[in-house]
Every structure is written in C-alpha cells, then in structure tokens.
Backbone and ligand atoms as CSV (ligand in chain L), in Angstrom:
chain,resi,resn,atom,element,x,y,z
A,1,UNK,N,N,-64.629,-57.946,-46.541
A,1,UNK,CA,C,-64.348,-57.861,-45.092
A,1,UNK,C,C,-63.379,-56.727,-44.822
A,2,UNK,N,N,-62.353,-56.694,-45.695
A,2,UNK,CA,C,-61.362,-55.619,-45.522
A,2,UNK,C,C,-61.989,-54.235,-45.742
A,3,UNK,N,N,-62.854,-54.242,-46.753
A,3,UNK,CA,C,-63.547,-53.005,-47.109
A,3,UNK,C,C,-64.383,-52.498,-45.918
A,4,UNK,N,N,-65.124,-53.428,-45.325
A,4,UNK,CA,C,-65.991,-53.076,-44.215
A,4,UNK,C,C,-65.200,-52.421,-43.090
A,5,UNK,N,N,-64.036,-53.072,-42.782
A,5,UNK,CA,C,-63.311,-52.509,-41.618
A,5,UNK,C,C,-62.793,-51.110,-41.929
A,6,UNK,N,N,-62.450,-50.882,-43.210
A,6,UNK,CA,C,-61.966,-49.484,-43.477
A,6,UNK,C,C,-63.130,-48.485,-43.386
A,7,UNK,N,N,-64.360,-48.951,-43.680
A,7,UNK,CA,C,-65.509,-48.051,-43.479
A,7,UNK,C,C,-65.658,-47.764,-41.997
A,8,UNK,N,N,-65.436,-48.795,-41.159
A,8,UNK,CA,C,-65.578,-48.585,-39.708
A,8,UNK,C,C,-64.569,-47.522,-39.259
A,9,UNK,N,N,-63.322,-47.670,-39.745
A,9,UNK,CA,C,-62.265,-46.753,-39.325
A,9,UNK,C,C,-62.664,-45.325,-39.744
A,10,UNK,N,N,-63.139,-45.227,-41.018
A,10,UNK,CA,C,-63.545,-43.898,-41.515
A,10,UNK,C,C,-64.661,-43.311,-40.626
A,11,UNK,N,N,-65.621,-44.148,-40.297
A,11,UNK,CA,C,-66.794,-43.680,-39.474
A,11,UNK,C,C,-66.276,-43.264,-38.132
A,12,UNK,N,N,-65.330,-44.006,-37.551
A,12,UNK,CA,C,-64.816,-43.671,-36.235
A,12,UNK,C,C,-64.105,-42.323,-36.278
A,13,UNK,N,N,-63.413,-42.068,-37.322
A,13,UNK,CA,C,-62.723,-40.765,-37.485
A,13,UNK,C,C,-63.727,-39.652,-37.544
A,14,UNK,N,N,-64.802,-39.860,-38.233
A,14,UNK,CA,C,-65.846,-38.839,-38.331
A,14,UNK,C,C,-66.423,-38.517,-36.957
A,15,UNK,N,N,-66.626,-39.567,-36.156
A,15,UNK,CA,C,-67.198,-39.359,-34.824
A,15,UNK,C,C,-66.217,-38.528,-33.990
A,16,UNK,N,N,-64.925,-38.885,-34.060
A,16,UNK,CA,C,-63.949,-38.152,-33.269
A,16,UNK,C,C,-63.906,-36.660,-33.719
A,17,UNK,N,N,-63.906,-36.470,-35.010
A,17,UNK,CA,C,-63.871,-35.128,-35.538
A,17,UNK,C,C,-65.095,-34.316,-35.095
A,18,UNK,N,N,-66.262,-34.988,-35.120
A,18,UNK,CA,C,-67.479,-34.278,-34.715
A,18,UNK,C,C,-67.409,-33.921,-33.246
A,19,UNK,N,N,-66.927,-34.854,-32.452
A,19,UNK,CA,C,-66.834,-34.617,-30.991
A,19,UNK,C,C,-65.887,-33.475,-30.719
A,20,UNK,N,N,-64.789,-33.434,-31.451
A,20,UNK,CA,C,-63.796,-32.355,-31.252
A,20,UNK,C,C,-64.408,-31.013,-31.594
A,21,UNK,N,N,-65.137,-30.928,-32.713
A,21,UNK,CA,C,-65.701,-29.603,-33.062
A,21,UNK,C,C,-66.833,-29.211,-32.144
A,22,UNK,N,N,-67.487,-30.231,-31.583
A,22,UNK,CA,C,-68.566,-29.971,-30.621
A,22,UNK,C,C,-67.996,-29.333,-29.378
A,23,UNK,N,N,-66.917,-29.952,-28.834
A,23,UNK,CA,C,-66.372,-29.425,-27.595
A,23,UNK,C,C,-65.749,-28.040,-27.828
A,24,UNK,N,N,-65.265,-27.812,-29.060
A,24,UNK,CA,C,-64.769,-26.505,-29.381
A,24,UNK,C,C,-65.869,-25.477,-29.370
A,25,UNK,N,N,-66.998,-25.904,-29.956
A,25,UNK,CA,C,-68.161,-24.995,-30.018
A,25,UNK,C,C,-68.652,-24.623,-28.617
A,26,UNK,N,N,-68.564,-25.577,-27.717
A,26,UNK,CA,C,-69.024,-25.324,-26.340
A,26,UNK,C,C,-68.210,-24.296,-25.641
A,27,UNK,N,N,-66.895,-24.351,-25.855
A,27,UNK,CA,C,-66.002,-23.396,-25.151
A,27,UNK,C,C,-65.920,-22.048,-25.873
A,28,UNK,N,N,-66.435,-21.961,-27.097
A,28,UNK,CA,C,-66.262,-20.783,-27.886
A,28,UNK,C,C,-67.011,-19.543,-27.394
A,29,UNK,N,N,-68.282,-19.614,-27.009
A,29,UNK,CA,C,-69.042,-18.393,-26.813
A,29,UNK,C,C,-68.416,-17.369,-25.836
A,30,UNK,N,N,-67.786,-17.820,-24.744
A,30,UNK,CA,C,-67.269,-16.880,-23.755
A,30,UNK,C,C,-66.161,-16.041,-24.336
A,31,UNK,N,N,-65.324,-16.590,-25.166
A,31,UNK,CA,C,-64.223,-15.876,-25.740
A,31,UNK,C,C,-64.126,-16.178,-27.246
A,32,UNK,N,N,-64.860,-15.395,-28.057
A,32,UNK,CA,C,-65.006,-15.700,-29.476
A,32,UNK,C,C,-63.681,-15.848,-30.204
A,33,UNK,N,N,-62.658,-15.053,-29.825
A,33,UNK,CA,C,-61.433,-15.117,-30.591
A,33,UNK,C,C,-60.369,-16.019,-29.894
A,34,UNK,N,N,-60.821,-16.756,-28.858
A,34,UNK,CA,C,-59.846,-17.635,-28.218
A,34,UNK,C,C,-59.401,-18.700,-29.208
A,35,UNK,N,N,-58.144,-19.056,-29.116
A,35,UNK,CA,C,-57.608,-19.961,-30.078
A,35,UNK,C,C,-57.541,-21.398,-29.601
A,36,UNK,N,N,-56.547,-22.122,-30.068
A,36,UNK,CA,C,-56.452,-23.548,-29.828
A,36,UNK,C,C,-55.862,-23.897,-28.482
A,37,UNK,N,N,-55.651,-22.873,-27.639
A,37,UNK,CA,C,-55.019,-23.163,-26.361
A,37,UNK,C,C,-53.492,-23.027,-26.448
A,38,UNK,N,N,-53.008,-22.484,-27.556
A,38,UNK,CA,C,-51.597,-22.174,-27.589
A,38,UNK,C,C,-51.362,-20.693,-27.376
A,39,UNK,N,N,-50.181,-20.331,-26.956
A,39,UNK,CA,C,-49.894,-18.920,-26.662
A,39,UNK,C,C,-49.612,-18.177,-27.936
A,40,UNK,N,N,-50.130,-16.945,-28.006
A,40,UNK,CA,C,-50.011,-16.198,-29.242
A,40,UNK,C,C,-48.974,-15.045,-29.083
A,41,UNK,N,N,-48.006,-15.047,-29.968
A,41,UNK,CA,C,-46.907,-14.075,-29.829
A,41,UNK,C,C,-47.405,-12.631,-30.021
A,42,UNK,N,N,-48.257,-12.380,-31.046
A,42,UNK,CA,C,-48.721,-11.024,-31.291
A,42,UNK,C,C,-49.463,-10.452,-30.102
A,43,UNK,N,N,-50.322,-11.273,-29.510
A,43,UNK,CA,C,-51.038,-10.826,-28.341
A,43,UNK,C,C,-50.088,-10.527,-27.210
A,44,UNK,N,N,-49.134,-11.415,-27.039
A,44,UNK,CA,C,-48.135,-11.211,-25.989
A,44,UNK,C,C,-47.413,-9.904,-26.157
A,45,UNK,N,N,-46.937,-9.659,-27.417
A,45,UNK,CA,C,-46.127,-8.488,-27.665
A,45,UNK,C,C,-46.926,-7.183,-27.495
A,46,UNK,N,N,-48.154,-7.174,-28.032
A,46,UNK,CA,C,-48.885,-5.917,-28.040
A,46,UNK,C,C,-49.741,-5.678,-26.832
A,47,UNK,N,N,-50.189,-6.728,-26.138
A,47,UNK,CA,C,-51.107,-6.537,-25.009
A,47,UNK,C,C,-50.502,-6.945,-23.651
A,48,UNK,N,N,-49.729,-8.019,-23.649
A,48,UNK,CA,C,-49.239,-8.536,-22.338
A,48,UNK,C,C,-47.985,-7.790,-21.902
A,49,UNK,N,N,-47.050,-7.554,-22.790
A,49,UNK,CA,C,-45.836,-6.849,-22.395
A,49,UNK,C,C,-46.131,-5.485,-21.707
A,50,UNK,N,N,-47.093,-4.695,-22.283
A,50,UNK,CA,C,-47.422,-3.421,-21.646
A,50,UNK,C,C,-47.849,-3.583,-20.154
A,51,UNK,N,N,-48.468,-4.716,-19.830
A,51,UNK,CA,C,-48.886,-4.965,-18.460
A,51,UNK,C,C,-47.645,-4.987,-17.549
A,52,UNK,N,N,-46.565,-5.535,-18.074
A,52,UNK,CA,C,-45.320,-5.635,-17.271
A,52,UNK,C,C,-44.594,-4.309,-17.141
A,53,UNK,N,N,-44.959,-3.367,-18.020
A,53,UNK,CA,C,-44.286,-2.047,-18.041
A,53,UNK,C,C,-45.093,-0.984,-17.321
A,54,UNK,N,N,-46.328,-1.303,-16.924
A,54,UNK,CA,C,-47.216,-0.304,-16.363
A,54,UNK,C,C,-47.051,-0.208,-14.874
A,55,UNK,N,N,-46.973,1.047,-14.401
A,55,UNK,CA,C,-46.905,1.331,-12.947
A,55,UNK,C,C,-48.323,1.298,-12.352
A,56,UNK,N,N,-48.496,0.504,-11.276
A,56,UNK,CA,C,-49.790,0.482,-10.552
A,56,UNK,C,C,-49.564,1.129,-9.215
A,57,UNK,N,N,-50.591,1.901,-8.791
A,57,UNK,CA,C,-50.485,2.653,-7.542
A,57,UNK,C,C,-50.088,1.739,-6.383
A,58,UNK,N,N,-49.064,2.145,-5.632
A,58,UNK,CA,C,-48.628,1.382,-4.486
A,58,UNK,C,C,-47.771,0.188,-4.822
A,59,UNK,N,N,-47.468,-0.005,-6.093
A,59,UNK,CA,C,-46.665,-1.190,-6.497
A,59,UNK,C,C,-45.521,-0.760,-7.389
A,60,UNK,N,N,-44.495,-1.619,-7.407
A,60,UNK,CA,C,-43.390,-1.438,-8.351
A,60,UNK,C,C,-43.764,-2.155,-9.651
A,61,UNK,N,N,-43.257,-1.658,-10.789
A,61,UNK,CA,C,-43.560,-2.324,-12.057
A,61,UNK,C,C,-42.920,-3.692,-12.121
A,62,UNK,N,N,-43.624,-4.633,-12.747
A,62,UNK,CA,C,-43.142,-5.996,-12.907
A,62,UNK,C,C,-41.708,-5.973,-13.472
A,63,UNK,N,N,-41.498,-5.154,-14.484
A,63,UNK,CA,C,-40.228,-5.164,-15.223
A,63,UNK,C,C,-39.044,-4.825,-14.276
A,64,UNK,N,N,-39.307,-4.040,-13.255
A,64,UNK,CA,C,-38.215,-3.604,-12.406
A,64,UNK,C,C,-37.622,-4.808,-11.637
A,65,UNK,N,N,-38.441,-5.674,-11.097
A,65,UNK,CA,C,-37.949,-6.828,-10.357
A,65,UNK,C,C,-37.613,-8.015,-11.284
A,66,UNK,N,N,-38.473,-8.226,-12.252
A,66,UNK,CA,C,-38.362,-9.467,-13.015
A,66,UNK,C,C,-37.371,-9.472,-14.174
A,67,UNK,N,N,-36.555,-8.398,-14.260
A,67,UNK,CA,C,-35.411,-8.461,-15.161
A,67,UNK,C,C,-34.143,-8.786,-14.348
A,68,UNK,N,N,-34.251,-8.686,-13.010
A,68,UNK,CA,C,-33.034,-8.842,-12.216
A,68,UNK,C,C,-33.135,-9.982,-11.186
A,69,UNK,N,N,-34.332,-10.286,-10.747
A,69,UNK,CA,C,-34.368,-11.342,-9.717
A,69,UNK,C,C,-34.310,-12.716,-10.280
A,70,UNK,N,N,-34.299,-13.729,-9.443
A,70,UNK,CA,C,-34.160,-15.133,-9.910
A,70,UNK,C,C,-35.472,-15.876,-9.953
A,71,UNK,N,N,-36.594,-15.165,-9.921
A,71,UNK,CA,C,-37.910,-15.836,-9.937
A,71,UNK,C,C,-38.057,-16.553,-11.283
A,72,UNK,N,N,-38.898,-17.593,-11.325
A,72,UNK,CA,C,-39.182,-18.335,-12.580
A,72,UNK,C,C,-39.696,-17.388,-13.691
A,73,UNK,N,N,-40.303,-16.278,-13.264
A,73,UNK,CA,C,-40.783,-15.300,-14.246
A,73,UNK,C,C,-39.651,-14.323,-14.533
A,74,UNK,N,N,-39.116,-14.431,-15.761
A,74,UNK,CA,C,-37.963,-13.534,-16.056
A,74,UNK,C,C,-38.187,-12.795,-17.385
A,75,UNK,N,N,-37.778,-11.571,-17.409
A,75,UNK,CA,C,-37.910,-10.707,-18.598
A,75,UNK,C,C,-36.521,-10.169,-18.967
A,76,UNK,N,N,-36.353,-9.882,-20.265
A,76,UNK,CA,C,-35.145,-9.277,-20.741
A,76,UNK,C,C,-34.985,-7.852,-20.239
A,77,UNK,N,N,-33.784,-7.478,-19.883
A,77,UNK,CA,C,-33.492,-6.102,-19.435
A,77,UNK,C,C,-33.820,-5.113,-20.564
A,78,UNK,N,N,-34.412,-4.016,-20.237
A,78,UNK,CA,C,-34.629,-2.952,-21.232
A,78,UNK,C,C,-33.274,-2.296,-21.550
A,79,UNK,N,N,-33.096,-1.947,-22.817
A,79,UNK,CA,C,-31.871,-1.227,-23.157
A,79,UNK,C,C,-31.910,0.144,-22.512
A,80,UNK,N,N,-30.705,0.675,-22.136
A,80,UNK,CA,C,-30.678,1.949,-21.483
A,80,UNK,C,C,-31.457,2.998,-22.239
A,81,UNK,N,N,-32.313,3.733,-21.619
A,81,UNK,CA,C,-33.118,4.778,-22.252
A,81,UNK,C,C,-34.366,4.286,-22.944
A,82,UNK,N,N,-34.511,2.947,-23.065
A,82,UNK,CA,C,-35.729,2.429,-23.708
A,82,UNK,C,C,-36.821,2.253,-22.746
A,83,UNK,N,N,-38.075,2.432,-23.254
A,83,UNK,CA,C,-39.239,2.219,-22.398
A,83,UNK,C,C,-39.979,0.955,-22.791
A,84,UNK,N,N,-39.524,0.293,-23.826
A,84,UNK,CA,C,-40.109,-0.981,-24.181
A,84,UNK,C,C,-39.118,-1.871,-24.888
A,85,UNK,N,N,-39.538,-3.097,-25.195
A,85,UNK,CA,C,-38.623,-4.068,-25.828
A,85,UNK,C,C,-38.719,-3.989,-27.357
A,86,UNK,N,N,-37.572,-4.288,-27.997
A,86,UNK,CA,C,-37.622,-4.353,-29.450
A,86,UNK,C,C,-38.117,-5.760,-29.850
A,87,UNK,N,N,-38.173,-5.965,-31.189
A,87,UNK,CA,C,-38.751,-7.252,-31.697
A,87,UNK,C,C,-37.993,-8.468,-31.144
A,88,UNK,N,N,-36.699,-8.394,-31.216
A,88,UNK,CA,C,-35.876,-9.574,-30.807
A,88,UNK,C,C,-36.049,-9.826,-29.290
A,89,UNK,N,N,-36.061,-8.762,-28.526
A,89,UNK,CA,C,-36.242,-8.935,-27.075
A,89,UNK,C,C,-37.631,-9.451,-26.756
A,90,UNK,N,N,-38.599,-8.986,-27.512
A,90,UNK,CA,C,-39.985,-9.453,-27.300
A,90,UNK,C,C,-40.084,-10.950,-27.581
A,91,UNK,N,N,-39.377,-11.366,-28.632
A,91,UNK,CA,C,-39.347,-12.815,-28.934
A,91,UNK,C,C,-38.707,-13.599,-27.787
A,92,UNK,N,N,-37.672,-13.072,-27.227
A,92,UNK,CA,C,-37.006,-13.708,-26.103
A,92,UNK,C,C,-37.915,-13.767,-24.867
A,93,UNK,N,N,-38.618,-12.663,-24.629
A,93,UNK,CA,C,-39.560,-12.620,-23.488
A,93,UNK,C,C,-40.636,-13.661,-23.723
A,94,UNK,N,N,-41.057,-13.812,-24.965
A,94,UNK,CA,C,-42.115,-14.797,-25.263
A,94,UNK,C,C,-41.643,-16.197,-24.954
A,95,UNK,N,N,-40.366,-16.502,-25.161
A,95,UNK,CA,C,-39.840,-17.832,-24.801
A,95,UNK,C,C,-39.821,-17.947,-23.250
A,96,UNK,N,N,-39.318,-16.884,-22.644
A,96,UNK,CA,C,-39.178,-16.900,-21.166
A,96,UNK,C,C,-40.503,-17.042,-20.403
A,97,UNK,N,N,-41.548,-16.455,-20.978
A,97,UNK,CA,C,-42.829,-16.449,-20.288
A,97,UNK,C,C,-43.430,-17.841,-20.182
A,98,UNK,N,N,-42.947,-18.751,-21.060
A,98,UNK,CA,C,-43.529,-20.052,-21.121
A,98,UNK,C,C,-43.237,-20.899,-19.861
A,99,UNK,N,N,-42.336,-20.409,-19.049
A,99,UNK,CA,C,-42.071,-21.056,-17.762
A,99,UNK,C,C,-43.218,-20.832,-16.777
A,100,UNK,N,N,-43.938,-19.761,-16.951
A,100,UNK,CA,C,-45.010,-19.429,-15.980
A,100,UNK,C,C,-46.378,-19.259,-16.657
A,101,UNK,N,N,-46.463,-19.521,-17.958
A,101,UNK,CA,C,-47.706,-19.419,-18.654
A,101,UNK,C,C,-47.988,-20.812,-19.322
A,102,UNK,N,N,-48.925,-21.541,-18.761
A,102,UNK,CA,C,-49.264,-22.875,-19.271
A,102,UNK,C,C,-50.479,-22.691,-20.176
A,103,UNK,N,N,-50.355,-23.026,-21.478
A,103,UNK,CA,C,-51.436,-22.794,-22.400
A,103,UNK,C,C,-52.745,-23.427,-21.896
A,104,UNK,N,N,-53.785,-22.580,-21.855
A,104,UNK,CA,C,-55.133,-23.070,-21.489
A,104,UNK,C,C,-55.350,-23.312,-20.016
A,105,UNK,N,N,-54.353,-22.949,-19.158
A,105,UNK,CA,C,-54.485,-23.251,-17.749
A,105,UNK,C,C,-54.490,-22.011,-16.846
A,106,UNK,N,N,-55.561,-21.891,-16.041
A,106,UNK,CA,C,-55.623,-20.800,-15.081
A,106,UNK,C,C,-54.752,-21.095,-13.858
A,107,UNK,N,N,-54.133,-22.270,-13.819
A,107,UNK,CA,C,-53.135,-22.537,-12.794
A,107,UNK,C,C,-51.793,-21.977,-13.120
A,108,UNK,N,N,-51.708,-21.285,-14.248
A,108,UNK,CA,C,-50.421,-20.669,-14.627
A,108,UNK,C,C,-50.027,-19.655,-13.561
A,109,UNK,N,N,-48.754,-19.732,-13.083
A,109,UNK,CA,C,-48.299,-18.758,-12.107
A,109,UNK,C,C,-48.467,-17.327,-12.533
A,110,UNK,N,N,-48.323,-17.009,-13.814
A,110,UNK,CA,C,-48.471,-15.612,-14.267
A,110,UNK,C,C,-49.889,-15.072,-13.972
A,111,UNK,N,N,-50.829,-15.967,-13.868
A,111,UNK,CA,C,-52.206,-15.582,-13.631
A,111,UNK,C,C,-52.504,-15.448,-12.146
A,112,UNK,N,N,-52.067,-16.478,-11.339
A,112,UNK,CA,C,-52.478,-16.419,-9.927
A,112,UNK,C,C,-51.470,-15.806,-8.982
A,113,UNK,N,N,-50.194,-15.711,-9.391
A,113,UNK,CA,C,-49.179,-15.226,-8.444
A,113,UNK,C,C,-49.343,-13.728,-8.112
A,114,UNK,N,N,-49.526,-12.862,-9.102
A,114,UNK,CA,C,-49.679,-11.447,-8.766
A,114,UNK,C,C,-51.113,-11.028,-8.390
A,115,UNK,N,N,-52.053,-11.982,-8.294
A,115,UNK,CA,C,-53.431,-11.662,-8.060
A,115,UNK,C,C,-53.714,-11.707,-6.529
A,116,UNK,N,N,-54.500,-10.794,-6.038
A,116,UNK,CA,C,-54.793,-10.749,-4.608
A,116,UNK,C,C,-55.383,-12.074,-4.108
A,117,UNK,N,N,-55.011,-12.449,-2.927
A,117,UNK,CA,C,-55.470,-13.734,-2.361
A,117,UNK,C,C,-56.995,-13.791,-2.292
A,118,UNK,N,N,-57.626,-12.702,-1.845
A,118,UNK,CA,C,-59.115,-12.769,-1.693
A,118,UNK,C,C,-59.817,-12.809,-3.066
A,119,UNK,N,N,-59.053,-12.558,-4.144
A,119,UNK,CA,C,-59.644,-12.647,-5.492
A,119,UNK,C,C,-59.304,-14.001,-6.135
A,120,UNK,N,N,-58.704,-14.910,-5.348
A,120,UNK,CA,C,-58.359,-16.221,-5.896
A,120,UNK,C,C,-56.900,-16.444,-6.205
A,121,UNK,N,N,-56.084,-15.455,-5.795
A,121,UNK,CA,C,-54.618,-15.520,-6.074
A,121,UNK,C,C,-53.885,-16.183,-4.941
A,122,UNK,N,N,-52.513,-16.107,-5.067
A,122,UNK,CA,C,-51.663,-16.694,-4.088
A,122,UNK,C,C,-51.537,-15.803,-2.822
A,123,UNK,N,N,-51.257,-16.438,-1.652
A,123,UNK,CA,C,-51.163,-15.667,-0.432
A,123,UNK,C,C,-49.926,-14.752,-0.389
A,124,UNK,N,N,-48.851,-15.140,-1.084
A,124,UNK,CA,C,-47.703,-14.282,-1.048
A,124,UNK,C,C,-47.012,-14.132,-2.371
A,125,UNK,N,N,-46.659,-12.919,-2.716
A,125,UNK,CA,C,-45.848,-12.613,-3.909
A,125,UNK,C,C,-44.878,-11.493,-3.536
A,126,UNK,N,N,-43.617,-11.721,-3.780
A,126,UNK,CA,C,-42.596,-10.686,-3.485
A,126,UNK,C,C,-42.907,-9.342,-4.085
A,127,UNK,N,N,-43.673,-9.308,-5.143
A,127,UNK,CA,C,-44.034,-8.066,-5.843
A,127,UNK,C,C,-45.404,-7.533,-5.439
A,128,UNK,N,N,-46.052,-8.145,-4.451
A,128,UNK,CA,C,-47.309,-7.670,-3.987
A,128,UNK,C,C,-48.480,-8.173,-4.762
A,129,UNK,N,N,-49.667,-7.882,-4.210
A,129,UNK,CA,C,-50.945,-8.314,-4.883
A,129,UNK,C,C,-51.289,-7.196,-5.852
A,130,UNK,N,N,-50.805,-7.290,-7.002
A,130,UNK,CA,C,-50.884,-6.179,-7.944
A,130,UNK,C,C,-52.275,-6.024,-8.563
A,131,UNK,N,N,-53.062,-7.083,-8.522
A,131,UNK,CA,C,-54.395,-7.049,-9.080
A,131,UNK,C,C,-55.387,-7.416,-7.980
A,132,UNK,N,N,-56.227,-6.431,-7.579
A,132,UNK,CA,C,-57.109,-6.637,-6.446
A,132,UNK,C,C,-58.309,-7.511,-6.799
A,133,UNK,N,N,-58.636,-7.522,-8.078
A,133,UNK,CA,C,-59.830,-8.265,-8.472
A,133,UNK,C,C,-59.626,-8.845,-9.837
A,134,UNK,N,N,-60.372,-9.898,-10.139
A,134,UNK,CA,C,-60.309,-10.519,-11.459
A,134,UNK,C,C,-60.913,-9.634,-12.514
A,135,UNK,N,N,-61.536,-8.522,-12.099
A,135,UNK,CA,C,-62.115,-7.569,-13.043
A,135,UNK,C,C,-61.044,-6.581,-13.583
A,136,UNK,N,N,-59.879,-6.567,-12.932
A,136,UNK,CA,C,-58.853,-5.647,-13.374
A,136,UNK,C,C,-58.539,-6.006,-14.865
A,137,UNK,N,N,-58.640,-4.981,-15.744
A,137,UNK,CA,C,-58.420,-5.228,-17.171
A,137,UNK,C,C,-57.044,-5.827,-17.467
A,138,UNK,N,N,-56.027,-5.391,-16.730
A,138,UNK,CA,C,-54.692,-5.873,-16.960
A,138,UNK,C,C,-54.591,-7.378,-16.552
A,139,UNK,N,N,-55.281,-7.714,-15.498
A,139,UNK,CA,C,-55.287,-9.139,-15.102
A,139,UNK,C,C,-56.014,-9.978,-16.140
A,140,UNK,N,N,-57.121,-9.398,-16.693
A,140,UNK,CA,C,-57.868,-10.106,-17.697
A,140,UNK,C,C,-57.058,-10.292,-18.975
A,141,UNK,N,N,-56.128,-9.397,-19.228
A,141,UNK,CA,C,-55.210,-9.545,-20.365
A,141,UNK,C,C,-54.313,-10.753,-20.152
A,142,UNK,N,N,-53.789,-10.891,-18.928
A,142,UNK,CA,C,-52.923,-12.103,-18.574
A,142,UNK,C,C,-53.726,-13.359,-18.761
A,143,UNK,N,N,-54.955,-13.327,-18.251
A,143,UNK,CA,C,-55.809,-14.487,-18.337
A,143,UNK,C,C,-56.090,-14.859,-19.814
A,144,UNK,N,N,-56.475,-13.860,-20.610
A,144,UNK,CA,C,-56.788,-14.064,-22.030
A,144,UNK,C,C,-55.580,-14.691,-22.746
A,145,UNK,N,N,-54.426,-14.162,-22.353
A,145,UNK,CA,C,-53.172,-14.684,-22.989
A,145,UNK,C,C,-52.997,-16.166,-22.734
A,146,UNK,N,N,-53.096,-16.614,-21.469
A,146,UNK,CA,C,-52.878,-18.039,-21.233
A,146,UNK,C,C,-54.002,-18.884,-21.823
A,147,UNK,N,N,-55.186,-18.260,-22.019
A,147,UNK,CA,C,-56.270,-19.007,-22.619
A,147,UNK,C,C,-56.228,-19.003,-24.150
A,148,UNK,N,N,-55.158,-18.421,-24.685
A,148,UNK,CA,C,-54.945,-18.563,-26.127
A,148,UNK,C,C,-55.465,-17.432,-27.007
A,149,UNK,N,N,-55.819,-16.282,-26.368
A,149,UNK,CA,C,-56.269,-15.121,-27.158
A,149,UNK,C,C,-55.233,-14.726,-28.254
A,150,UNK,N,N,-55.792,-14.440,-29.434
A,150,UNK,CA,C,-54.881,-14.044,-30.517
A,150,UNK,C,C,-54.813,-12.507,-30.635
A,151,UNK,N,N,-53.634,-11.991,-31.027
A,151,UNK,CA,C,-53.463,-10.558,-31.060
A,151,UNK,C,C,-53.685,-9.963,-32.422
L,1,HEC,C1,C,-40.847,-5.764,-5.887
L,1,HEC,C2,C,-40.405,-6.807,-6.797
L,1,HEC,C3,C,-41.495,-7.478,-7.652
L,1,HEC,C4,C,-42.408,-6.936,-8.480
L,1,HEC,C5,C,-42.673,-5.492,-8.748
L,1,HEC,C6,C,-43.124,-7.995,-9.096
L,1,HEC,N1,N,-42.660,-9.220,-8.638
L,1,HEC,FE1,FE,-43.268,-11.076,-9.201
L,1,HEC,N2,N,-41.954,-11.888,-7.942
L,1,HEC,C7,C,-41.075,-11.206,-7.105
L,1,HEC,C8,C,-40.297,-12.165,-6.327
L,1,HEC,C9,C,-39.249,-11.817,-5.241
L,1,HEC,C10,C,-40.719,-13.427,-6.727
L,1,HEC,C11,C,-40.192,-14.811,-6.175
L,1,HEC,C12,C,-40.715,-15.073,-4.818
L,1,HEC,C13,C,-42.230,-15.182,-4.855
L,1,HEC,O1,O,-42.729,-16.205,-5.356
L,1,HEC,O2,O,-42.914,-14.227,-4.462
L,1,HEC,C14,C,-41.723,-13.261,-7.710
L,1,HEC,C15,C,-42.352,-14.250,-8.398
L,1,HEC,C16,C,-43.224,-14.063,-9.467
L,1,HEC,C17,C,-43.748,-15.150,-10.283
L,1,HEC,C18,C,-43.282,-16.632,-10.257
L,1,HEC,C19,C,-44.171,-17.453,-9.416
L,1,HEC,C20,C,-43.614,-18.875,-9.428
L,1,HEC,O3,O,-42.860,-19.241,-8.503
L,1,HEC,O4,O,-43.893,-19.590,-10.354
L,1,HEC,C21,C,-44.621,-14.582,-11.147
L,1,HEC,C22,C,-45.428,-15.293,-12.206
L,1,HEC,C23,C,-44.656,-13.176,-10.853
L,1,HEC,N3,N,-43.781,-12.891,-9.843
L,1,HEC,C24,C,-45.411,-12.245,-11.574
L,1,HEC,C25,C,-45.326,-10.880,-11.414
L,1,HEC,C26,C,-46.078,-9.954,-12.204
L,1,HEC,C27,C,-47.044,-10.303,-13.304
L,1,HEC,C28,C,-45.740,-8.727,-11.736
L,1,HEC,C29,C,-46.300,-7.365,-12.170
L,1,HEC,C30,C,-47.755,-7.254,-12.235
L,1,HEC,C31,C,-44.743,-8.868,-10.710
L,1,HEC,N4,N,-44.532,-10.201,-10.540
L,1,HEC,C32,C,-44.121,-7.855,-10.009
L,1,HEC,C33,C,-40.911,-9.870,-7.035
L,1,HEC,C34,C,-41.644,-8.939,-7.730
C-alpha cells in the first residue's frame, strides 16, 4: 500500500514536470532566448542602460531627470566627465530598476510609462512620450528586458 502511494506521488510529479515544460514550450517561439521570467543583469548592463543614456529628438535623456528626481524610477548619478556607469554603479542601477521592472510583466512602469498613449502607454509622463510606437527598437529592448531576455 505504501509502495503504491509513492508511485502515485512520483507519477504526479511527472505530470507536473511535463505540464511545466509544455507551457514553457508554448511561450518559447516568440522569443527564443527569453529566460525564466527573471531579470538578467548582463542584458540590463549592455542593452538597457544605453537606452537611458540615448538622446531622442525632442526629448531629454532619461538619465538627466531620473538621477535627480524623486520618481520611483531612479538611476545612479554619472561620475563627472563620465558618459556611462561603471560596474558597481551598473549593479546598483540593476537593483534600483526592480522598483519599476516586474519580471515577466508588461504592466511594468518602465515599459508603459515612457510609451506614447496611442501606442498603449500611459497618458502622462513628466519625461514625455519618448517612444511613439511599440516598434521602436529601444522600447523593444525595455520590453525584452522585463520579459527575461538574457544578455
Ligand atoms: C524631463 C524629465 C524626464 C525625462 C527625460 C524622463 N522622465 Fe521619466 N519621469 C519623470 C517624472 C517627473 C516622473 C514622475 C511623474 C510621472 O509619473 O510622470 C517620471 C516617472 C517615470 C517612471 C515611473 C512611473 C511610476 O510612477 O512608476 C518611469 C518608469 C519613467 N519615468 C521612465 C522613463 C524613461 C524610460 C525615460 C527615458 C526614455 C524617462 N522616464 C525620461 C521625468 C522624466
């Protein structure tokens, strides 16, 4: 009797494991290198941070406001004369970003706040509608990041 029940437990585990790999397989094709839904530091450092440092026509760079204002999205101040963050500062930024980047969720403020309202973004952002469309490659980088893209 005892033996039988442990077989049942083992079988149940197999079913759960199979279901888990099935659902993973379903979500895989759209983004082959998407990960487990956790945020990836390398991708953040090499692909996402540059988005915050890039000047877009008609807009101020994210880094200019978000190192000094009190918004939930906060970045470390650049050292005087520096145009990017060092390793330690990048690590700090990666911690800070977690306030506005929810793993696996397109409801993350970092994704919808700077996006134009007609493209599915928020109606108001103090820094403007920096991405006019979801096709903007920089916006897609933000999206890929919250969706767990690895760098
Ligand atoms: C001109 C200054 C300015 C610039 C440039 C700017 N922002 Fe903001 N941002 C603000 C202000 C002010 C707030 C807080 C008020 C609000 O929600 O709009 C804010 C809020 C946010 C929030 C937090 C939303 C929340 O409440 O959770 C996010 C995320 C954000 N900005 C992303 C960005 C990104 C990404 C960029 C660059 C593409 C950017 N911002 C550029 C001024 C700016």
